[in-house]
N, CA, C and O atoms as a Tripos MOL2 file, in Angstrom:
@<TRIPOS>MOLECULE
protein
  300   299    75     0     0
PROTEIN
NO_CHARGES

@<TRIPOS>ATOM
      1 N          18.3400  -18.2970 -106.4990 N.3       1 UNK1
      2 CA         17.6830  -17.0300 -106.7040 C.3       1 UNK1
      3 C          18.0640  -16.0850 -105.5650 C.2       1 UNK1
      4 O          17.9540  -16.4320 -104.3900 O.2       1 UNK1
      5 N          18.5030  -14.9120 -105.9270 N.am      2 UNK2
      6 CA         18.9100  -13.9240 -104.9360 C.3       2 UNK2
      7 C          17.7450  -13.0120 -104.6000 C.2       2 UNK2
      8 O          16.9850  -12.5790 -105.4660 O.2       2 UNK2
      9 N          17.6380  -12.7430 -103.3330 N.am      3 UNK3
     10 CA         16.6150  -11.7980 -102.8820 C.3       3 UNK3
     11 C          17.3370  -10.5360 -102.4320 C.2       3 UNK3
     12 O          18.1890  -10.5650 -101.5450 O.2       3 UNK3
     13 N          16.9830   -9.4580 -103.0520 N.am      4 UNK4
     14 CA         17.6120   -8.1880 -102.6940 C.3       4 UNK4
     15 C          16.7810   -7.4940 -101.6390 C.2       4 UNK4
     16 O          15.5630   -7.3570 -101.7620 O.2       4 UNK4
     17 N          17.4550   -7.0710 -100.6230 N.am      5 UNK5
     18 CA         16.7670   -6.3080  -99.5800 C.3       5 UNK5
     19 C          16.9640   -4.8340  -99.8570 C.2       5 UNK5
     20 O          18.0710   -4.3720 -100.1340 O.2       5 UNK5
     21 N          15.8960   -4.1300  -99.7790 N.am      6 UNK6
     22 CA         15.9770   -2.6960  -99.9990 C.3       6 UNK6
     23 C          16.6150   -2.0290  -98.7880 C.2       6 UNK6
     24 O          16.1630   -2.2140  -97.6580 O.2       6 UNK6
     25 N          17.6550   -1.2630  -99.0270 N.am      7 UNK7
     26 CA         18.3390   -0.5560  -97.9490 C.3       7 UNK7
     27 C          17.5410    0.6880  -97.5910 C.2       7 UNK7
     28 O          17.2950    1.5590  -98.4250 O.2       7 UNK7
     29 N          17.1480    0.7410  -96.3320 N.am      8 UNK8
     30 CA         16.3710    1.8940  -95.8770 C.3       8 UNK8
     31 C          17.3050    2.9330  -95.2780 C.2       8 UNK8
     32 O          18.1680    2.6170  -94.4580 O.2       8 UNK8
     33 N          17.1230    4.1450  -95.6890 N.am      9 UNK9
     34 CA         17.9240    5.2510  -95.1680 C.3       9 UNK9
     35 C          17.2400    5.7910  -93.9270 C.2       9 UNK9
     36 O          16.0410    6.0720  -93.9460 O.2       9 UNK9
     37 N          17.9730    5.9350  -92.8830 N.am     10 UNK10
     38 CA         17.3910    6.4190  -91.6300 C.3      10 UNK10
     39 C          18.0100    7.7570  -91.2720 C.2      10 UNK10
     40 O          19.1430    7.8120  -90.7940 O.2      10 UNK10
     41 N          17.2710    8.8400  -91.4990 N.am     11 UNK11
     42 CA         17.8190   10.1630  -91.2030 C.3      11 UNK11
     43 C          18.1240   10.3600  -89.7220 C.2      11 UNK11
     44 O          19.0180   11.1310  -89.3760 O.2      11 UNK11
     45 N          17.3880    9.6680  -88.8360 N.am     12 UNK12
     46 CA         17.6510    9.8210  -87.4060 C.3      12 UNK12
     47 C          19.0670    9.3640  -87.0790 C.2      12 UNK12
     48 O          19.7320    9.9720  -86.2410 O.2      12 UNK12
     49 N          19.5290    8.3150  -87.7200 N.am     13 UNK13
     50 CA         20.8860    7.8260  -87.4850 C.3      13 UNK13
     51 C          21.9040    8.8690  -87.9230 C.2      13 UNK13
     52 O          22.8870    9.1130  -87.2240 O.2      13 UNK13
     53 N          21.6740    9.4780  -89.0680 N.am     14 UNK14
     54 CA         22.5760   10.5200  -89.5590 C.3      14 UNK14
     55 C          22.5960   11.7170  -88.6120 C.2      14 UNK14
     56 O          23.6610   12.2570  -88.3140 O.2      14 UNK14
     57 N          21.4300   12.1280  -88.1430 N.am     15 UNK15
     58 CA         21.3610   13.2490  -87.2070 C.3      15 UNK15
     59 C          22.0560   12.9090  -85.8950 C.2      15 UNK15
     60 O          22.7480   13.7460  -85.3170 O.2      15 UNK15
     61 N          21.8700   11.6880  -85.4320 N.am     16 UNK16
     62 CA         22.5260   11.2610  -84.1910 C.3      16 UNK16
     63 C          24.0290   11.2560  -84.3210 C.2      16 UNK16
     64 O          24.7310   11.7340  -83.4290 O.2      16 UNK16
     65 N          24.5430   10.7170  -85.4330 N.am     17 UNK17
     66 CA         25.9940   10.7040  -85.6490 C.3      17 UNK17
     67 C          26.5550   12.1220  -85.7730 C.2      17 UNK17
     68 O          27.6420   12.4150  -85.2770 O.2      17 UNK17
     69 N          25.8040   12.9880  -86.4350 N.am     18 UNK18
     70 CA         26.2350   14.3810  -86.5700 C.3      18 UNK18
     71 C          26.3030   15.0460  -85.2030 C.2      18 UNK18
     72 O          27.2490   15.7780  -84.9120 O.2      18 UNK18
     73 N          25.3130   14.7980  -84.3730 N.am     19 UNK19
     74 CA         25.2930   15.3820  -83.0320 C.3      19 UNK19
     75 C          26.4730   14.8750  -82.2050 C.2      19 UNK19
     76 O          27.1200   15.6580  -81.5100 O.2      19 UNK19
     77 N          26.7570   13.5790  -82.2730 N.am     20 UNK20
     78 CA         27.8840   13.0160  -81.5300 C.3      20 UNK20
     79 C          29.1990   13.6330  -82.0060 C.2      20 UNK20
     80 O          30.0580   13.9580  -81.1870 O.2      20 UNK20
     81 N          29.3630   13.7980  -83.3060 N.am     21 UNK21
     82 CA         30.5910   14.4090  -83.8390 C.3      21 UNK21
     83 C          30.7380   15.8570  -83.3750 C.2      21 UNK21
     84 O          31.8230   16.2700  -82.9670 O.2      21 UNK21
     85 N          29.6530   16.6260  -83.4360 N.am     22 UNK22
     86 CA         29.7220   18.0180  -83.0080 C.3      22 UNK22
     87 C          30.0330   18.1340  -81.5180 C.2      22 UNK22
     88 O          30.8180   18.9920  -81.1140 O.2      22 UNK22
     89 N          29.4270   17.2820  -80.7050 N.am     23 UNK23
     90 CA         29.7110   17.3030  -79.2730 C.3      23 UNK23
     91 C          31.1590   16.9200  -78.9980 C.2      23 UNK23
     92 O          31.8060   17.5140  -78.1370 O.2      23 UNK23
     93 N          31.6680   15.9320  -79.7240 N.am     24 UNK24
     94 CA         33.0640   15.5170  -79.5400 C.3      24 UNK24
     95 C          34.0260   16.6490  -79.8890 C.2      24 UNK24
     96 O          35.0020   16.8900  -79.1800 O.2      24 UNK24
     97 N          33.7420   17.3270  -80.9720 N.am     25 UNK25
     98 CA         34.6010   18.4430  -81.3880 C.3      25 UNK25
     99 C          34.5290   19.5750  -80.3710 C.2      25 UNK25
    100 O          35.5550   20.1640  -80.0300 O.2      25 UNK25
    101 N          33.3170   19.8890  -79.8780 N.am     26 UNK26
    102 CA         33.1880   20.9950  -78.9250 C.3      26 UNK26
    103 C          33.8550   20.6750  -77.5950 C.2      26 UNK26
    104 O          34.2990   21.5890  -76.9010 O.2      26 UNK26
    105 N          33.9360   19.4110  -77.2250 N.am     27 UNK27
    106 CA         34.6250   19.0380  -75.9920 C.3      27 UNK27
    107 C          36.1330   19.0650  -76.1930 C.2      27 UNK27
    108 O          36.8690   19.4420  -75.2800 O.2      27 UNK27
    109 N          36.6040   18.6730  -77.3730 N.am     28 UNK28
    110 CA         38.0430   18.5860  -77.6280 C.3      28 UNK28
    111 C          38.6810   19.9420  -77.9370 C.2      28 UNK28
    112 O          39.8680   20.1300  -77.6700 O.2      28 UNK28
    113 N          37.9340   20.8730  -78.4810 N.am     29 UNK29
    114 CA         38.5090   22.1570  -78.9080 C.3      29 UNK29
    115 C          39.1630   22.9660  -77.7900 C.2      29 UNK29
    116 O          40.2380   23.5190  -78.0210 O.2      29 UNK29
    117 N          38.5840   23.0700  -76.6000 N.am     30 UNK30
    118 CA         39.2520   23.8630  -75.5670 C.3      30 UNK30
    119 C          40.6310   23.3300  -75.1930 C.2      30 UNK30
    120 O          41.4730   24.0920  -74.7190 O.2      30 UNK30
    121 N          40.8760   22.0480  -75.3940 N.am     31 UNK31
    122 CA         42.1770   21.4710  -75.0760 C.3      31 UNK31
    123 C          43.2200   21.7320  -76.1350 C.2      31 UNK31
    124 O          44.3840   21.3800  -75.9440 O.2      31 UNK31
    125 N          42.8430   22.3380  -77.2450 N.am     32 UNK32
    126 CA         43.7750   22.5420  -78.3570 C.3      32 UNK32
    127 C          44.4730   23.9000  -78.3180 C.2      32 UNK32
    128 O          45.3650   24.1430  -79.1310 O.2      32 UNK32
    129 N          44.1080   24.7660  -77.4260 N.am     33 UNK33
    130 CA         44.6890   26.1060  -77.4230 C.3      33 UNK33
    131 C          45.5720   26.3170  -76.2270 C.2      33 UNK33
    132 O          45.9750   25.3640  -75.5590 O.2      33 UNK33
    133 N          45.8650   27.5300  -75.9640 N.am     34 UNK34
    134 CA         46.6410   27.8420  -74.7640 C.3      34 UNK34
    135 C          48.0830   28.0980  -75.0970 C.2      34 UNK34
    136 O          48.4900   29.2450  -75.2780 O.2      34 UNK34
    137 N          48.8460   27.0630  -75.1770 N.am     35 UNK35
    138 CA         50.2540   27.2330  -75.4920 C.3      35 UNK35
    139 C          51.0880   27.3040  -74.2420 C.2      35 UNK35
    140 O          50.6200   27.0040  -73.1430 O.2      35 UNK35
    141 N          52.3140   27.7000  -74.4170 N.am     36 UNK36
    142 CA         53.2540   27.6440  -73.3130 C.3      36 UNK36
    143 C          53.6500   28.9920  -72.7530 C.2      36 UNK36
    144 O          54.7370   29.1080  -72.1880 O.2      36 UNK36
    145 N          52.8480   29.9890  -72.8780 N.am     37 UNK37
    146 CA         53.1910   31.2930  -72.3350 C.3      37 UNK37
    147 C          53.0230   31.2900  -70.8210 C.2      37 UNK37
    148 O          51.9360   31.0240  -70.3090 O.2      37 UNK37
    149 N          54.0920   31.5840  -70.1200 N.am     38 UNK38
    150 CA         54.0070   31.6330  -68.6630 C.3      38 UNK38
    151 C          54.3700   33.0280  -68.1670 C.2      38 UNK38
    152 O          55.1010   33.1830  -67.1890 O.2      38 UNK38
    153 N          53.8520   34.0270  -68.8510 N.am     39 UNK39
    154 CA         54.1950   35.3960  -68.5040 C.3      39 UNK39
    155 C          53.4660   35.8690  -67.2490 C.2      39 UNK39
    156 O          53.7880   36.9280  -66.7110 O.2      39 UNK39
    157 N          52.4840   35.0930  -66.7750 N.am     40 UNK40
    158 CA         51.7800   35.4720  -65.5580 C.3      40 UNK40
    159 C          50.5880   36.3800  -65.7960 C.2      40 UNK40
    160 O          49.9210   36.7770  -64.8410 O.2      40 UNK40
    161 N          50.3090   36.7140  -67.0240 N.am     41 UNK41
    162 CA         49.1570   37.5780  -67.2770 C.3      41 UNK41
    163 C          47.9190   36.7230  -67.5030 C.2      41 UNK41
    164 O          47.9190   35.8170  -68.3360 O.2      41 UNK41
    165 N          46.8680   37.0200  -66.7540 N.am     42 UNK42
    166 CA         45.6250   36.2800  -66.9110 C.3      42 UNK42
    167 C          45.6960   34.9050  -66.2770 C.2      42 UNK42
    168 O          46.7380   34.5060  -65.7560 O.2      42 UNK42
    169 N          44.6080   34.1970  -66.3210 N.am     43 UNK43
    170 CA         44.5750   32.8470  -65.7770 C.3      43 UNK43
    171 C          44.3490   32.8500  -64.2790 C.2      43 UNK43
    172 O          44.1820   33.9010  -63.6590 O.2      43 UNK43
    173 N          44.3470   31.6620  -63.7110 N.am     44 UNK44
    174 CA         44.1150   31.4900  -62.2810 C.3      44 UNK44
    175 C          45.4400   31.5670  -61.5370 C.2      44 UNK44
    176 O          46.3880   30.8800  -61.9170 O.2      44 UNK44
    177 N          45.5350   32.3740  -60.4980 N.am     45 UNK45
    178 CA         46.7750   32.4560  -59.7270 C.3      45 UNK45
    179 C          47.0930   31.1100  -59.0630 C.2      45 UNK45
    180 O          46.1930   30.3410  -58.7250 O.2      45 UNK45
    181 N          48.3890   30.8450  -58.8860 N.am     46 UNK46
    182 CA         48.7870   29.5980  -58.2460 C.3      46 UNK46
    183 C          48.2700   29.5550  -56.8200 C.2      46 UNK46
    184 O          48.1120   30.5800  -56.1570 O.2      46 UNK46
    185 N          48.0130   28.3420  -56.3720 N.am     47 UNK47
    186 CA         47.5210   28.1610  -55.0180 C.3      47 UNK47
    187 C          46.5890   26.9720  -54.9210 C.2      47 UNK47
    188 O          46.3830   26.2490  -55.8960 O.2      47 UNK47
    189 N          46.0310   26.7750  -53.7480 N.am     48 UNK48
    190 CA         45.0950   25.6830  -53.4890 C.3      48 UNK48
    191 C          43.7110   26.2650  -53.2760 C.2      48 UNK48
    192 O          43.5300   27.2050  -52.5030 O.2      48 UNK48
    193 N          42.7440   25.7000  -53.9660 N.am     49 UNK49
    194 CA         41.3720   26.1940  -53.9030 C.3      49 UNK49
    195 C          40.4520   25.0600  -53.4610 C.2      49 UNK49
    196 O          40.5580   23.9430  -53.9670 O.2      49 UNK49
    197 N          39.5550   25.3370  -52.5260 N.am     50 UNK50
    198 CA         38.5530   24.3850  -52.0880 C.3      50 UNK50
    199 C          37.2490   24.7010  -52.8030 C.2      50 UNK50
    200 O          36.7290   25.8120  -52.7050 O.2      50 UNK50
    201 N          36.7240   23.7160  -53.5240 N.am     51 UNK51
    202 CA         35.5100   23.9100  -54.3140 C.3      51 UNK51
    203 C          34.4300   22.9410  -53.8550 C.2      51 UNK51
    204 O          34.7310   21.8730  -53.3220 O.2      51 UNK51
    205 N          33.1890   23.3130  -54.0610 N.am     52 UNK52
    206 CA         32.0660   22.4170  -53.8350 C.3      52 UNK52
    207 C          31.3010   22.3100  -55.1440 C.2      52 UNK52
    208 O          30.8350   23.3130  -55.6830 O.2      52 UNK52
    209 N          31.1720   21.0830  -55.6540 N.am     53 UNK53
    210 CA         30.4310   20.8250  -56.8830 C.3      53 UNK53
    211 C          29.0880   20.2250  -56.4790 C.2      53 UNK53
    212 O          29.0380   19.2320  -55.7540 O.2      53 UNK53
    213 N          28.0050   20.8310  -56.9490 N.am     54 UNK54
    214 CA         26.6650   20.3930  -56.5890 C.3      54 UNK54
    215 C          25.8780   20.0510  -57.8410 C.2      54 UNK54
    216 O          25.8460   20.8210  -58.8010 O.2      54 UNK54
    217 N          25.2380   18.8780  -57.8180 N.am     55 UNK55
    218 CA         24.3590   18.4580  -58.9130 C.3      55 UNK55
    219 C          22.9470   18.3440  -58.3920 C.2      55 UNK55
    220 O          22.7220   17.8510  -57.2860 O.2      55 UNK55
    221 N          21.9910   18.8000  -59.1900 N.am     56 UNK56
    222 CA         20.5840   18.7640  -58.7860 C.3      56 UNK56
    223 C          19.7600   18.1200  -59.8930 C.2      56 UNK56
    224 O          19.9160   18.4480  -61.0690 O.2      56 UNK56
    225 N          18.8810   17.1980  -59.5040 N.am     57 UNK57
    226 CA         17.9570   16.5610  -60.4310 C.3      57 UNK57
    227 C          16.5510   16.7050  -59.8640 C.2      57 UNK57
    228 O          16.3090   16.4000  -58.6970 O.2      57 UNK57
    229 N          15.6260   17.1740  -60.7020 N.am     58 UNK58
    230 CA         14.2410   17.3400  -60.2710 C.3      58 UNK58
    231 C          13.3210   16.6160  -61.2410 C.2      58 UNK58
    232 O          13.4290   16.7840  -62.4560 O.2      58 UNK58
    233 N          12.4150   15.8110  -60.6960 N.am     59 UNK59
    234 CA         11.4210   15.1090  -61.5040 C.3      59 UNK59
    235 C          10.0890   15.1770  -60.7550 C.2      59 UNK59
    236 O           9.9210   14.5730  -59.6950 O.2      59 UNK59
    237 N           9.1650   15.9150  -61.3220 N.am     60 UNK60
    238 CA          7.8670   16.1590  -60.6790 C.3      60 UNK60
    239 C           8.0910   16.7410  -59.2860 C.2      60 UNK60
    240 O           8.6420   17.8350  -59.1620 O.2      60 UNK60
    241 N           7.6810   16.0400  -58.2480 N.am     61 UNK61
    242 CA          7.8540   16.5790  -56.9000 C.3      61 UNK61
    243 C           9.1190   16.0590  -56.2220 C.2      61 UNK61
    244 O           9.4540   16.5020  -55.1240 O.2      61 UNK61
    245 N           9.8260   15.1240  -56.8630 N.am     62 UNK62
    246 CA         11.0530   14.5670  -56.2820 C.3      62 UNK62
    247 C          12.2480   15.4360  -56.6620 C.2      62 UNK62
    248 O          12.3740   15.8960  -57.7970 O.2      62 UNK62
    249 N          13.1090   15.6440  -55.6910 N.am     63 UNK63
    250 CA         14.3000   16.4560  -55.9440 C.3      63 UNK63
    251 C          15.4980   15.7460  -55.3220 C.2      63 UNK63
    252 O          15.4690   15.3710  -54.1490 O.2      63 UNK63
    253 N          16.5500   15.5660  -56.1170 N.am     64 UNK64
    254 CA         17.7640   14.9030  -55.6670 C.3      64 UNK64
    255 C          18.9190   15.8850  -55.7720 C.2      64 UNK64
    256 O          19.1640   16.4470  -56.8400 O.2      64 UNK64
    257 N          19.6260   16.0920  -54.6750 N.am     65 UNK65
    258 CA         20.7680   17.0050  -54.6420 C.3      65 UNK65
    259 C          21.9690   16.2410  -54.1150 C.2      65 UNK65
    260 O          21.8800   15.5530  -53.0970 O.2      65 UNK65
    261 N          23.0910   16.3640  -54.8110 N.am     66 UNK66
    262 CA         24.3150   15.7140  -54.3630 C.3      66 UNK66
    263 C          25.4640   16.7160  -54.4690 C.2      66 UNK66
    264 O          25.6260   17.3870  -55.4880 O.2      66 UNK66
    265 N          26.2450   16.8050  -53.4170 N.am     67 UNK67
    266 CA         27.3900   17.7180  -53.3970 C.3      67 UNK67
    267 C          28.6540   16.9460  -53.0590 C.2      67 UNK67
    268 O          28.6170   15.9460  -52.3420 O.2      67 UNK67
    269 N          29.7740   17.4300  -53.5900 N.am     68 UNK68
    270 CA         31.0670   16.8480  -53.2660 C.3      68 UNK68
    271 C          32.0850   17.9710  -53.1570 C.2      68 UNK68
    272 O          32.0570   18.9240  -53.9350 O.2      68 UNK68
    273 N          32.9780   17.8530  -52.1940 N.am     69 UNK69
    274 CA         34.0210   18.8580  -52.0160 C.3      69 UNK69
    275 C          35.2670   18.3910  -52.7490 C.2      69 UNK69
    276 O          35.6570   17.2260  -52.6700 O.2      69 UNK69
    277 N          35.8860   19.3290  -53.4660 N.am     70 UNK70
    278 CA         37.0470   19.0340  -54.3100 C.3      70 UNK70
    279 C          38.1230   20.0580  -54.0050 C.2      70 UNK70
    280 O          37.8260   21.2340  -53.8000 O.2      70 UNK70
    281 N          39.3640   19.6200  -53.9740 N.am     71 UNK71
    282 CA         40.4930   20.5350  -53.8000 C.3      71 UNK71
    283 C          41.2060   20.6590  -55.1330 C.2      71 UNK71
    284 O          41.6080   19.6600  -55.7290 O.2      71 UNK71
    285 N          41.3640   21.9080  -55.6040 N.am     72 UNK72
    286 CA         42.0330   22.1880  -56.8570 C.3      72 UNK72
    287 C          43.3730   22.8380  -56.5380 C.2      72 UNK72
    288 O          43.4300   23.8440  -55.8310 O.2      72 UNK72
    289 N          44.4600   22.2530  -57.0680 N.am     73 UNK73
    290 CA         45.8020   22.8000  -56.8650 C.3      73 UNK73
    291 C          46.2840   23.3430  -58.1990 C.2      73 UNK73
    292 O          46.4320   22.5900  -59.1610 O.2      73 UNK73
    293 N          46.5300   24.6400  -58.2640 N.am     74 UNK74
    294 CA         47.0300   25.3060  -59.4700 C.3      74 UNK74
    295 C          48.5090   25.5850  -59.2510 C.2      74 UNK74
    296 O          48.8970   26.2340  -58.2790 O.2      74 UNK74
    297 N          49.3330   25.0790  -60.1750 N.am     75 UNK75
    298 CA         50.7850   25.2620  -60.0620 C.3      75 UNK75
    299 C          51.3080   26.2150  -61.1060 C.2      75 UNK75
    300 O          52.5100   26.4800  -61.1520 O.2      75 UNK75
@<TRIPOS>BOND
     1     1     2 1
     2     2     3 1
     3     3     4 2
     4     3     5 am
     5     5     6 1
     6     6     7 1
     7     7     8 2
     8     7     9 am
     9     9    10 1
    10    10    11 1
    11    11    12 2
    12    11    13 am
    13    13    14 1
    14    14    15 1
    15    15    16 2
    16    15    17 am
    17    17    18 1
    18    18    19 1
    19    19    20 2
    20    19    21 am
    21    21    22 1
    22    22    23 1
    23    23    24 2
    24    23    25 am
    25    25    26 1
    26    26    27 1
    27    27    28 2
    28    27    29 am
    29    29    30 1
    30    30    31 1
    31    31    32 2
    32    31    33 am
    33    33    34 1
    34    34    35 1
    35    35    36 2
    36    35    37 am
    37    37    38 1
    38    38    39 1
    39    39    40 2
    40    39    41 am
    41    41    42 1
    42    42    43 1
    43    43    44 2
    44    43    45 am
    45    45    46 1
    46    46    47 1
    47    47    48 2
    48    47    49 am
    49    49    50 1
    50    50    51 1
    51    51    52 2
    52    51    53 am
    53    53    54 1
    54    54    55 1
    55    55    56 2
    56    55    57 am
    57    57    58 1
    58    58    59 1
    59    59    60 2
    60    59    61 am
    61    61    62 1
    62    62    63 1
    63    63    64 2
    64    63    65 am
    65    65    66 1
    66    66    67 1
    67    67    68 2
    68    67    69 am
    69    69    70 1
    70    70    71 1
    71    71    72 2
    72    71    73 am
    73    73    74 1
    74    74    75 1
    75    75    76 2
    76    75    77 am
    77    77    78 1
    78    78    79 1
    79    79    80 2
    80    79    81 am
    81    81    82 1
    82    82    83 1
    83    83    84 2
    84    83    85 am
    85    85    86 1
    86    86    87 1
    87    87    88 2
    88    87    89 am
    89    89    90 1
    90    90    91 1
    91    91    92 2
    92    91    93 am
    93    93    94 1
    94    94    95 1
    95    95    96 2
    96    95    97 am
    97    97    98 1
    98    98    99 1
    99    99   100 2
   100    99   101 am
   101   101   102 1
   102   102   103 1
   103   103   104 2
   104   103   105 am
   105   105   106 1
   106   106   107 1
   107   107   108 2
   108   107   109 am
   109   109   110 1
   110   110   111 1
   111   111   112 2
   112   111   113 am
   113   113   114 1
   114   114   115 1
   115   115   116 2
   116   115   117 am
   117   117   118 1
   118   118   119 1
   119   119   120 2
   120   119   121 am
   121   121   122 1
   122   122   123 1
   123   123   124 2
   124   123   125 am
   125   125   126 1
   126   126   127 1
   127   127   128 2
   128   127   129 am
   129   129   130 1
   130   130   131 1
   131   131   132 2
   132   131   133 am
   133   133   134 1
   134   134   135 1
   135   135   136 2
   136   135   137 am
   137   137   138 1
   138   138   139 1
   139   139   140 2
   140   139   141 am
   141   141   142 1
   142   142   143 1
   143   143   144 2
   144   143   145 am
   145   145   146 1
   146   146   147 1
   147   147   148 2
   148   147   149 am
   149   149   150 1
   150   150   151 1
   151   151   152 2
   152   151   153 am
   153   153   154 1
   154   154   155 1
   155   155   156 2
   156   155   157 am
   157   157   158 1
   158   158   159 1
   159   159   160 2
   160   159   161 am
   161   161   162 1
   162   162   163 1
   163   163   164 2
   164   163   165 am
   165   165   166 1
   166   166   167 1
   167   167   168 2
   168   167   169 am
   169   169   170 1
   170   170   171 1
   171   171   172 2
   172   171   173 am
   173   173   174 1
   174   174   175 1
   175   175   176 2
   176   175   177 am
   177   177   178 1
   178   178   179 1
   179   179   180 2
   180   179   181 am
   181   181   182 1
   182   182   183 1
   183   183   184 2
   184   183   185 am
   185   185   186 1
   186   186   187 1
   187   187   188 2
   188   187   189 am
   189   189   190 1
   190   190   191 1
   191   191   192 2
   192   191   193 am
   193   193   194 1
   194   194   195 1
   195   195   196 2
   196   195   197 am
   197   197   198 1
   198   198   199 1
   199   199   200 2
   200   199   201 am
   201   201   202 1
   202   202   203 1
   203   203   204 2
   204   203   205 am
   205   205   206 1
   206   206   207 1
   207   207   208 2
   208   207   209 am
   209   209   210 1
   210   210   211 1
   211   211   212 2
   212   211   213 am
   213   213   214 1
   214   214   215 1
   215   215   216 2
   216   215   217 am
   217   217   218 1
   218   218   219 1
   219   219   220 2
   220   219   221 am
   221   221   222 1
   222   222   223 1
   223   223   224 2
   224   223   225 am
   225   225   226 1
   226   226   227 1
   227   227   228 2
   228   227   229 am
   229   229   230 1
   230   230   231 1
   231   231   232 2
   232   231   233 am
   233   233   234 1
   234   234   235 1
   235   235   236 2
   236   235   237 am
   237   237   238 1
   238   238   239 1
   239   239   240 2
   240   239   241 am
   241   241   242 1
   242   242   243 1
   243   243   244 2
   244   243   245 am
   245   245   246 1
   246   246   247 1
   247   247   248 2
   248   247   249 am
   249   249   250 1
   250   250   251 1
   251   251   252 2
   252   251   253 am
   253   253   254 1
   254   254   255 1
   255   255   256 2
   256   255   257 am
   257   257   258 1
   258   258   259 1
   259   259   260 2
   260   259   261 am
   261   261   262 1
   262   262   263 1
   263   263   264 2
   264   263   265 am
   265   265   266 1
   266   266   267 1
   267   267   268 2
   268   267   269 am
   269   269   270 1
   270   270   271 1
   271   271   272 2
   272   271   273 am
   273   273   274 1
   274   274   275 1
   275   275   276 2
   276   275   277 am
   277   277   278 1
   278   278   279 1
   279   279   280 2
   280   279   281 am
   281   281   282 1
   282   282   283 1
   283   283   284 2
   284   283   285 am
   285   285   286 1
   286   286   287 1
   287   287   288 2
   288   287   289 am
   289   289   290 1
   290   290   291 1
   291   291   292 2
   292   291   293 am
   293   293   294 1
   294   294   295 1
   295   295   296 2
   296   295   297 am
   297   297   298 1
   298   298   299 1
   299   299   300 2
@<TRIPOS>SUBSTRUCTURE
     1 UNK1         2 RESIDUE 1 A UNK
     2 UNK2         6 RESIDUE 1 A UNK
     3 UNK3        10 RESIDUE 1 A UNK
     4 UNK4        14 RESIDUE 1 A UNK
     5 UNK5        18 RESIDUE 1 A UNK
     6 UNK6        22 RESIDUE 1 A UNK
     7 UNK7        26 RESIDUE 1 A UNK
     8 UNK8        30 RESIDUE 1 A UNK
     9 UNK9        34 RESIDUE 1 A UNK
    10 UNK10       38 RESIDUE 1 A UNK
    11 UNK11       42 RESIDUE 1 A UNK
    12 UNK12       46 RESIDUE 1 A UNK
    13 UNK13       50 RESIDUE 1 A UNK
    14 UNK14       54 RESIDUE 1 A UNK
    15 UNK15       58 RESIDUE 1 A UNK
    16 UNK16       62 RESIDUE 1 A UNK
    17 UNK17       66 RESIDUE 1 A UNK
    18 UNK18       70 RESIDUE 1 A UNK
    19 UNK19       74 RESIDUE 1 A UNK
    20 UNK20       78 RESIDUE 1 A UNK
    21 UNK21       82 RESIDUE 1 A UNK
    22 UNK22       86 RESIDUE 1 A UNK
    23 UNK23       90 RESIDUE 1 A UNK
    24 UNK24       94 RESIDUE 1 A UNK
    25 UNK25       98 RESIDUE 1 A UNK
    26 UNK26      102 RESIDUE 1 A UNK
    27 UNK27      106 RESIDUE 1 A UNK
    28 UNK28      110 RESIDUE 1 A UNK
    29 UNK29      114 RESIDUE 1 A UNK
    30 UNK30      118 RESIDUE 1 A UNK
    31 UNK31      122 RESIDUE 1 A UNK
    32 UNK32      126 RESIDUE 1 A UNK
    33 UNK33      130 RESIDUE 1 A UNK
    34 UNK34      134 RESIDUE 1 A UNK
    35 UNK35      138 RESIDUE 1 A UNK
    36 UNK36      142 RESIDUE 1 A UNK
    37 UNK37      146 RESIDUE 1 A UNK
    38 UNK38      150 RESIDUE 1 A UNK
    39 UNK39      154 RESIDUE 1 A UNK
    40 UNK40      158 RESIDUE 1 A UNK
    41 UNK41      162 RESIDUE 1 A UNK
    42 UNK42      166 RESIDUE 1 A UNK
    43 UNK43      170 RESIDUE 1 A UNK
    44 UNK44      174 RESIDUE 1 A UNK
    45 UNK45      178 RESIDUE 1 A UNK
    46 UNK46      182 RESIDUE 1 A UNK
    47 UNK47      186 RESIDUE 1 A UNK
    48 UNK48      190 RESIDUE 1 A UNK
    49 UNK49      194 RESIDUE 1 A UNK
    50 UNK50      198 RESIDUE 1 A UNK
    51 UNK51      202 RESIDUE 1 A UNK
    52 UNK52      206 RESIDUE 1 A UNK
    53 UNK53      210 RESIDUE 1 A UNK
    54 UNK54      214 RESIDUE 1 A UNK
    55 UNK55      218 RESIDUE 1 A UNK
    56 UNK56      222 RESIDUE 1 A UNK
    57 UNK57      226 RESIDUE 1 A UNK
    58 UNK58      230 RESIDUE 1 A UNK
    59 UNK59      234 RESIDUE 1 A UNK
    60 UNK60      238 RESIDUE 1 A UNK
    61 UNK61      242 RESIDUE 1 A UNK
    62 UNK62      246 RESIDUE 1 A UNK
    63 UNK63      250 RESIDUE 1 A UNK
    64 UNK64      254 RESIDUE 1 A UNK
    65 UNK65      258 RESIDUE 1 A UNK
    66 UNK66      262 RESIDUE 1 A UNK
    67 UNK67      266 RESIDUE 1 A UNK
    68 UNK68      270 RESIDUE 1 A UNK
    69 UNK69      274 RESIDUE 1 A UNK
    70 UNK70      278 RESIDUE 1 A UNK
    71 UNK71      282 RESIDUE 1 A UNK
    72 UNK72      286 RESIDUE 1 A UNK
    73 UNK73      290 RESIDUE 1 A UNK
    74 UNK74      294 RESIDUE 1 A UNK
    75 UNK75      298 RESIDUE 1 A UNK
């Protein structure tokens, strides 16, 4: 005798997968443009840039701050 299990549809799973797909597409899209124009108009001028990236997390009265220095070389 076979027992059939009723398949339950979970909308949260569908919403989660949709969100992951949309985030993946939005992250990948900026890498799809640009092209090979090197006419020098627009964009960041060549050179070395010193940057500081800072992340901050706050939870109630606790605050966590972390910074890192990064060197960006534009060719």
